[in-house]
C-alpha positions, 0 to 999 in steps of 0.5 A: 114349256121353254127352257127359260121358265125356271128363270121366272119368279113365282106368281104371287099368291094374290095374283094366282087367286085373282086369276082363278076368280077371273077364270071362273067368271063368265060375261053377262048375256047382255055383254055377249049380245052387245058384242055380237050385235057389233059384228058386221052382217055376212054378205051373200056371195053370188052363186057364180063362185061355185056355190060355196058359202064364203066365210069372208073376213069376219066369218065364223072365226069372229063369231066364235071369238066374240064371246071370248073377247067379251070375257077378256074385256070384262076380266080386265075391267073387273081386275082393274076395278075389283076393289072399288066397284065389285058388288058387295054381298049385303045382309041384315039380321035382327035379334032380340036380346034378353038382358040379365038382372045384372051384368052383360048379355054376350052373343056371337056375331054369325059372320058370313066369312065362309064367302072368303073360302080359305083367304084371310079377310080384313074385318071392319067392325063398327059398334055404338056406345055402350057395346062391348066387343070381344076380339081375338088377340092373335095369341089364341085368347080374346081382347075385350073393348068397351065403346065409350064414344058415340061410335067405335071402330075396330079393324082386324084380319081374320083367318078361317077357323078363328073364334067368332066375334062377340058383342055384349050389351047391358042396358035396354035399347036398340043397337045397330052394329055394322060389319064389313069384311073383304078378301080377294074372294068376296066383299061382304057387308053385314048389319046386326040390329040388337033389341035388348030388353030386360024382363 
């Protein structure tokens, strides 16, 4: 460490988390093979040079550095495009819902928020008409919303350990609910198909 390190501002937490994620990544085998395939072939030197095998300009150093360079190139591409093109985890779940004679049938949405580790996640929830949603109000309670349009969207930030999101239906039918949640750690898309029936 130099004497000037104390003059530098601290690294923002988002950048530190991104760097941890990049350090844990490794380049795909196809990328490494392609990088190694671009290296020039090593030429044999004549035996008159004392029988030493010459490493040449590219030698072992380039062979060792190629995977590291490929990983750095991949990290740069991922860092630049992370929000736009990083693959999302996708999952779909179907549930049968038994409706009571009167009132609503409530159920929790079992979101895969564990994929975000300890990072806050931005959640986009889209529900169809006649679905009620119970969202955290930010003060330890819950706020209930009733969708009275063809589709309703809700956006919130969710922190680890908060109460689960709940939805309710009162009429028989098929209801498709879409949830997208994103953080520095992951992008997850979930689809819940509820088939509500009254006995």
